[in-house]
C-alpha positions in Angstrom: 0.0 0.0 0.0 1.1 3.6 -0.5 3.0 2.9 -3.8 3.1 5.4 -6.6 0.2 4.8 -8.9 0.2 7.8 -11.3 2.7 10.4 -12.5 2.0 13.5 -14.5 4.5 15.3 -16.6 3.9 18.8 -18.0 4.2 19.3 -21.8 3.5 22.4 -24.0 3.1 19.9 -26.9 1.3 16.7 -26.1 1.9 15.1 -29.5 5.7 15.8 -29.3 5.8 14.1 -25.8 3.7 11.2 -27.1 6.2 10.6 -29.9 9.3 10.9 -27.7 8.2 8.5 -24.9 6.7 6.0 -27.4 9.9 5.9 -29.5 12.4 6.0 -26.6 10.8 3.8 -24.0 7.9 2.0 -25.7 5.2 3.7 -23.6 1.7 3.4 -24.9 0.2 6.9 -25.0 -3.5 7.7 -25.8 -5.6 10.8 -25.7 -7.8 11.2 -22.6 -11.3 11.7 -23.8 -11.4 14.6 -26.2 -10.3 17.4 -24.0 -7.1 18.0 -26.0 -5.2 19.0 -22.8 -4.3 15.6 -21.4 -2.9 12.2 -22.6 -2.5 9.0 -20.6 0.6 7.0 -20.8 1.4 3.5 -19.6 4.9 2.1 -19.0 5.4 -1.6 -19.8 6.5 -2.4 -16.2 5.4 0.2 -13.7 2.9 2.8 -12.9 1.2 4.9 -15.6 0.5 8.6 -15.8 -0.2 11.4 -18.1 1.1 14.3 -20.0 -0.8 17.5 -19.0 -0.9 20.5 -21.2 1.3 23.1 -19.5 4.7 24.8 -19.4 7.8 23.0 -18.1 9.1 24.6 -14.9 12.8 25.6 -15.1 15.3 24.4 -12.5 15.3 21.5 -10.1 12.2 19.6 -9.2 11.2 16.1 -8.3 13.3 13.5 -10.2 11.6 10.6 -11.8 14.0 7.7 -12.7 13.2 5.2 -15.4 14.8 1.8 -15.2 16.6 0.7 -18.4 18.9 -2.1 -19.4 21.5 0.0 -21.1 22.0 3.6 -20.2 24.3 4.6 -23.1 21.9 3.0 -25.6 18.9 4.8 -24.0 20.7 8.1 -24.0 21.5 7.6 -27.7 17.7 7.0 -28.4 16.9 10.1 -26.3 19.2 12.3 -28.4 17.9 10.7 -31.7 14.4 11.7 -30.7 15.1 15.3 -29.8 16.1 15.0 -26.2 19.4 15.8 -24.6 21.9 14.0 -22.3 22.4 16.2 -19.2 24.6 13.7 -17.2 26.2 10.7 -18.7 26.1 7.2 -17.0 27.5 7.6 -13.5 28.1 4.9 -10.9 26.1 5.4 -7.7 28.4 3.3 -5.5 27.8 0.7 -2.8 26.4 -1.7 -5.4 23.4 0.6 -6.1 23.8 0.6 -9.8 24.2 3.5 -12.2 22.3 6.6 -13.2 22.1 9.3 -15.9 20.0 12.4 -16.4 18.3 13.6 -19.6 16.0 16.3 -20.8 13.1 15.2 -22.9 12.1 17.0 -26.1 10.0 19.6 -24.3 12.5 20.3 -21.5 11.5 18.0 -18.6 14.5 16.5 -16.8 14.3 12.9 -15.8 16.7 10.2 -14.8 17.7 6.8 -16.0 18.7 3.9 -13.7 20.3 0.5 -14.4 21.8 -2.2 -12.2 24.8 -2.6 -14.6 
């Protein structure tokens, strides 16, 4: 109980976000009703969420980390799809795996995590 069940990311361009996350991570993204200001997404293994129409806030905020098998390969797909690598693959230490940070194609900063 008390697990994360829904995550919303702001986006000034919902179609752009849909394309980015579908191509990079294989998320299924669908329009929510016909409002035009919200799309639902579902990650293959994890909670779902939505893209809400709105501006991306500059600066630091809550960091969402997406588990991937291969951080360098994921960063390459991110860049190919209009995103940006902010911090390359970095060891966390203590056997906790590795992380990287990226900006999506509308400016949200998120993290990647892998065991290896």
